[in-house]
Each structure stands twice: as C-alpha cells, then as structure tokens.
ROPAFI-193191 format. One record per residue (C-alpha): residue number from 1; chain; x, y, z. Coordinates in steps of 0.2 Angstrom, whole numbers, plus 5000, padded with zeros to 4 digits. Example, Ala and Ser with C-alpha at 12.3 -4.5 7.8 and 13.67 -1.06 7.14 Angstrom:
NODE|k|c|east|north|up
NODE|1|A|5062|4978|5039
NODE|2|A|5068|4995|5036
END
This chain:
NODE|k|c|east|north|up
NODE|1|A|5110|5262|4896
NODE|2|A|5113|5273|4911
NODE|3|A|5106|5259|4922
NODE|4|A|5118|5247|4915
NODE|5|A|5132|5259|4918
NODE|6|A|5127|5261|4936
NODE|7|A|5126|5243|4938
NODE|8|A|5143|5241|4931
NODE|9|A|5150|5254|4943
NODE|10|A|5142|5246|4958
NODE|11|A|5150|5230|4953
NODE|12|A|5167|5238|4953
NODE|13|A|5164|5245|4970
NODE|14|A|5158|5228|4977
NODE|15|A|5173|5219|4970
NODE|16|A|5185|5232|4978
NODE|17|A|5176|5229|4994
NODE|18|A|5178|5210|4992
NODE|19|A|5197|5212|4988
NODE|20|A|5200|5223|5003
NODE|21|A|5192|5211|5015
NODE|22|A|5201|5196|5007
NODE|23|A|5218|5205|5008
NODE|24|A|5217|5211|5026
NODE|25|A|5222|5194|5033
NODE|26|A|5236|5193|5046
NODE|27|A|5253|5186|5040
NODE|28|A|5255|5169|5048
NODE|29|A|5268|5168|5062
NODE|30|A|5278|5154|5069
NODE|31|A|5280|5150|5087
NODE|32|A|5296|5140|5089
NODE|33|A|5297|5138|5108
NODE|34|A|5280|5138|5115
NODE|35|A|5267|5151|5120
NODE|36|A|5278|5162|5131
NODE|37|A|5292|5164|5117
NODE|38|A|5291|5179|5105
NODE|39|A|5283|5174|5089
NODE|40|A|5293|5174|5073
NODE|41|A|5286|5180|5057
NODE|42|A|5290|5166|5045
NODE|43|A|5296|5174|5028
NODE|44|A|5291|5159|5018
NODE|45|A|5274|5159|5025
NODE|46|A|5272|5178|5023
NODE|47|A|5277|5178|5004
NODE|48|A|5266|5163|5000
NODE|49|A|5251|5172|5008
NODE|50|A|5255|5188|4999
NODE|51|A|5256|5178|4982
NODE|52|A|5240|5169|4985
NODE|53|A|5231|5186|4988
NODE|54|A|5239|5193|4972
NODE|55|A|5232|5178|4962
NODE|56|A|5215|5181|4970
NODE|57|A|5216|5199|4966
NODE|58|A|5220|5197|4947
NODE|59|A|5208|5183|4946
NODE|60|A|5193|5193|4952
NODE|61|A|5198|5208|4941
NODE|62|A|5200|5197|4926
NODE|63|A|5183|5189|4929
NODE|64|A|5175|5205|4931
NODE|65|A|5182|5213|4915
NODE|66|A|5177|5197|4906
NODE|67|A|5159|5197|4912
NODE|68|A|5157|5216|4908
NODE|69|A|5165|5214|4891
NODE|70|A|5154|5199|4887
NODE|71|A|5139|5209|4893
NODE|72|A|5142|5224|4882
NODE|73|A|5146|5213|4867
NODE|74|A|5129|5204|4869
NODE|75|A|5119|5220|4873
NODE|76|A|5126|5231|4858
NODE|77|A|5128|5217|4845
NODE|78|A|5121|5221|4827
NODE|79|A|5103|5215|4826
NODE|80|A|5102|5216|4808
NODE|81|A|5112|5216|4792
NODE|82|A|5120|5233|4788
NODE|83|A|5116|5240|4805
NODE|84|A|5129|5252|4811
NODE|85|A|5132|5255|4830
NODE|86|A|5134|5272|4838
NODE|87|A|5142|5278|4854
NODE|88|A|5130|5281|4869
NODE|89|A|5126|5298|4874
NODE|90|A|5134|5301|4891
NODE|91|A|5132|5316|4902
NODE|92|A|5149|5324|4908
NODE|93|A|5146|5317|4925
NODE|94|A|5144|5299|4919
NODE|95|A|5159|5301|4907
NODE|96|A|5170|5307|4922
NODE|97|A|5163|5293|4933
NODE|98|A|5167|5279|4920
NODE|99|A|5185|5286|4919
NODE|100|A|5189|5290|4937
NODE|101|A|5180|5277|4947
NODE|102|A|5188|5262|4939
NODE|103|A|5205|5270|4939
NODE|104|A|5203|5274|4958
NODE|105|A|5197|5257|4962
NODE|106|A|5210|5247|4954
NODE|107|A|5224|5259|4958
NODE|108|A|5219|5258|4977
NODE|109|A|5219|5240|4976
NODE|110|A|5236|5239|4968
NODE|111|A|5243|5251|4981
NODE|112|A|5235|5241|4995
NODE|113|A|5243|5225|4989
NODE|114|A|5260|5234|4987
NODE|115|A|5259|5241|5005
NODE|116|A|5256|5223|5011
NODE|117|A|5272|5219|5002
NODE|118|A|5282|5233|5009
NODE|119|A|5276|5229|5027
NODE|120|A|5281|5211|5025
NODE|121|A|5298|5216|5018
NODE|122|A|5301|5228|5033
NODE|123|A|5296|5214|5045
NODE|124|A|5308|5202|5036
NODE|125|A|5322|5214|5038
NODE|126|A|5320|5213|5057
NODE|127|A|5331|5197|5060
NODE|128|A|5326|5187|5076
NODE|129|A|5339|5188|5090
NODE|130|A|5340|5170|5094
NODE|131|A|5348|5164|5078
NODE|132|A|5362|5154|5071
NODE|133|A|5374|5166|5061
NODE|134|A|5384|5159|5047
NODE|135|A|5397|5168|5036
NODE|136|A|5395|5164|5017
NODE|137|A|5408|5168|5004
NODE|138|A|5402|5164|4987
NODE|139|A|5414|5162|4972
NODE|140|A|5415|5154|4955
NODE|141|A|5407|5141|4957
NODE|142|A|5404|5136|4975
NODE|143|A|5396|5142|4992
NODE|144|A|5408|5142|5006
NODE|145|A|5400|5142|5024
NODE|146|A|5410|5146|5040
NODE|147|A|5401|5143|5057
NODE|148|A|5405|5153|5073
NODE|149|A|5417|5140|5079
NODE|150|A|5427|5140|5063
NODE|151|A|5420|5125|5055
NODE|152|A|5419|5126|5036
NODE|153|A|5408|5117|5023
NODE|154|A|5406|5119|5005
NODE|155|A|5390|5118|4995
NODE|156|A|5381|5111|5011
NODE|157|A|5374|5121|5025
NODE|158|A|5368|5111|5040
NODE|159|A|5356|5120|5051
NODE|160|A|5345|5115|5066
NODE|161|A|5326|5114|5064
NODE|162|A|5316|5127|5073
NODE|163|A|5330|5140|5074
NODE|164|A|5331|5156|5063
NODE|165|A|5347|5156|5052
NODE|166|A|5356|5172|5046
NODE|167|A|5369|5172|5032
NODE|168|A|5381|5186|5031
NODE|169|A|5387|5186|5014
NODE|170|A|5401|5192|5003
NODE|171|A|5410|5187|4987
NODE|172|A|5428|5184|4982
NODE|173|A|5426|5187|4963
NODE|174|A|5410|5193|4955
NODE|175|A|5391|5195|4958
NODE|176|A|5381|5180|4964
NODE|177|A|5364|5178|4971
NODE|178|A|5360|5165|4985
NODE|179|A|5343|5158|4982
NODE|180|A|5334|5145|4992
NODE|181|A|5317|5143|4984
NODE|182|A|5309|5132|4997
NODE|183|A|5312|5147|5010
NODE|184|A|5307|5160|4998
NODE|185|A|5323|5170|5001
NODE|186|A|5336|5177|4989
NODE|187|A|5350|5190|4991
NODE|188|A|5365|5196|4981
NODE|189|A|5383|5194|4987
NODE|190|A|5396|5205|4980
NODE|191|A|5415|5209|4983
NODE|192|A|5418|5223|4995
NODE|193|A|5401|5223|5003
NODE|194|A|5392|5212|5016
NODE|195|A|5374|5208|5013
NODE|196|A|5362|5196|5023
NODE|197|A|5347|5185|5022
NODE|198|A|5338|5174|5035
NODE|199|A|5326|5160|5035
NODE|200|A|5317|5149|5047
NODE|201|A|5319|5130|5044
NODE|202|A|5305|5121|5053
NODE|203|A|5306|5103|5049
NODE|204|A|5321|5091|5045
NODE|205|A|5324|5089|5026
NODE|206|A|5335|5095|5012
NODE|207|A|5332|5111|5002
NODE|208|A|5340|5116|4985
NODE|209|A|5352|5131|4985
NODE|210|A|5356|5139|4968
NODE|211|A|5364|5155|4961
NODE|212|A|5351|5167|4953
NODE|213|A|5363|5179|4946
NODE|214|A|5373|5174|4930
NODE|215|A|5391|5173|4936
NODE|216|A|5400|5164|4922
NODE|217|A|5401|5150|4910
NODE|218|A|5397|5137|4924
NODE|219|A|5384|5147|4932
NODE|220|A|5371|5133|4931
NODE|221|A|5383|5121|4941
NODE|222|A|5383|5133|4956
NODE|223|A|5371|5123|4967
NODE|224|A|5371|5117|4985
NODE|225|A|5359|5112|4998
NODE|226|A|5353|5116|5015
NODE|227|A|5352|5101|5026
NODE|228|A|5340|5104|5041
NODE|229|A|5342|5091|5055
NODE|230|A|5335|5090|5073
NODE|231|A|5343|5102|5085
NODE|232|A|5351|5088|5096
NODE|233|A|5359|5081|5080
NODE|234|A|5365|5097|5074
NODE|235|A|5373|5101|5091
NODE|236|A|5382|5085|5091
NODE|237|A|5388|5088|5074
NODE|238|A|5393|5106|5078
NODE|239|A|5403|5101|5093
NODE|240|A|5411|5086|5085
NODE|241|A|5417|5096|5070
NODE|242|A|5423|5110|5082
NODE|243|A|5433|5097|5092
NODE|244|A|5441|5090|5076
NODE|245|A|5446|5107|5070
NODE|246|A|5454|5111|5087
NODE|247|A|5463|5094|5087
NODE|248|A|5469|5097|5069
NODE|249|A|5475|5114|5073
NODE|250|A|5484|5108|5088
NODE|251|A|5492|5094|5079
NODE|252|A|5497|5105|5065
NODE|253|A|5504|5119|5075
NODE|254|A|5523|5121|5074
NODE|255|A|5533|5115|5089
NODE|256|A|5543|5129|5097
NODE|257|A|5561|5128|5095
NODE|258|A|5571|5123|5110
NODE|259|A|5581|5137|5118
NODE|260|A|5600|5136|5115
NODE|261|A|5610|5128|5129
NODE|262|A|5622|5140|5138
NODE|263|A|5641|5137|5134
NODE|264|A|5649|5126|5148
NODE|265|A|5660|5136|5160
NODE|266|A|5678|5131|5161
NODE|267|A|5684|5126|5178
NODE|268|A|5702|5131|5175
NODE|269|A|5708|5148|5180
NODE|270|A|5717|5159|5168
NODE|271|A|5735|5162|5172
NODE|272|A|5741|5179|5176
END
C-alpha cells in the first residue's frame, strides 16, 4: 500500500514538472517593420497561447486523476461476496503527505498559470507608440468611430494591416462592451469615463464586432465589423475622406455678411 502511495506521489510531482516545462514558453511576438523595429507582443497570439496551455494543464490533471482513480478501484475491489473493505493504515507522515503534496502541486500550477495571465495582461496594457488612434462613441445601438482627421464612420472600422490600432471609448447612454472575437479583445465603454483597447491587425480581411454587454432590447443587433486593408489603400481612403470632409465643410460654411456701405456725402454746403 505504501509503495503504491509513493508511486502516486511521484507521479504527481512528475506531472507538475511536465506542466511547468510546458507552460514556460515565451509569448509569440509580431515584428511589423523588420528586424530593426521593436517587436510588438500580439495580444491575440498571447491569449491563444495561454488558452492552449490551460487546456494542456487541465487535460494532464484530468488524465492523472482518472488513472489514479481507476487504479485504486481495481486494486481495492471486492474479491468475494460479502467482503467488506477497510481503510488502509497510514502513518501520520503519510497522511500529511497525501493531503499537503497534491494540494501544493496543483495550487502551485494554478498560480503559475495565473501569473502568466497577469504578465500577459500587463504587457497588453502597454500600448505601442506607433499606432492609429480612433475615438469610439458607443450608443443604442451603433458603434460610431471618429478618426484623427475628423472622418466619421458607423459600425465599420477601416484600419491598415500591420499597424496597431487603439480605440479610446466612451458611451452616450449606457454600458456597452466592444468585443472583437478574432483579435481576442473586449472592453467596456460607459458614460462619463474613457476606456481603451488595442489590437494588431496583421492581414487584410473583415472581422466581426459585437456588443458583449446587455444594453437594451436590440442588444443582439448591435454589430459591426473591422475592415483591414493594405496600408497604401488605407492611406488613400483616409486622405480622400479627409479631403471630402474639408470640402464639405468649406461649402457648407456661412458666407460672411458684406459690410454696410457708408452713406454718401452731400456735395452741397449748409446755408448759414
């Protein structure tokens, strides 16, 4: 019995070592401008990596518990009719070891996974400097984006591929949550407070935007999209829309009123 318990404890320790080795993998980074440019930690790749490690973690733990349970069921099965089982005689040291060591192993593993999550979160909150910054005002039931040049779009955010995008968000009515599943980012927007999120679009394509916070009867219709285009195409669109906006502003500006003409002076002299 004691030999079986020792083998079980050794298996727990070995599994913990495998988990630590598997989890200690660097978070993937994305280099958008070549070898000399600073590397950007891609939030989506980081969260995918951490989720994969969590799945490996719980899979190993589940298999280990299943094997140990099956072993004990087989070893201590009833071997004859009417046979009654009895608890094994454990020394105080063995009883403490069975209580403390598994708890320590699995708690240490959980804390290690959590620490990796905190580290990734802290890295994510450090927004890259070379970014496109867009203001977002959410409301029932639309996403209203305003670019630095004043161009506005609704429910469609057009961004260049390969450039980090920062959204500074607020709300004009109630609580919303801007969620882009493909980029693994979600953040609440609310009246009277500015929040932010950022993501790194790598390749051209379209990505769903949805509200992840119940905001009213038409909550499920509050959807939009992120349209990622090549940088040259985005620059042409951005400059073209900015020019249209300036032209429209100039055409719609009120014409200054003409100054009143001075009263004509009379050429006749007043008589004394």
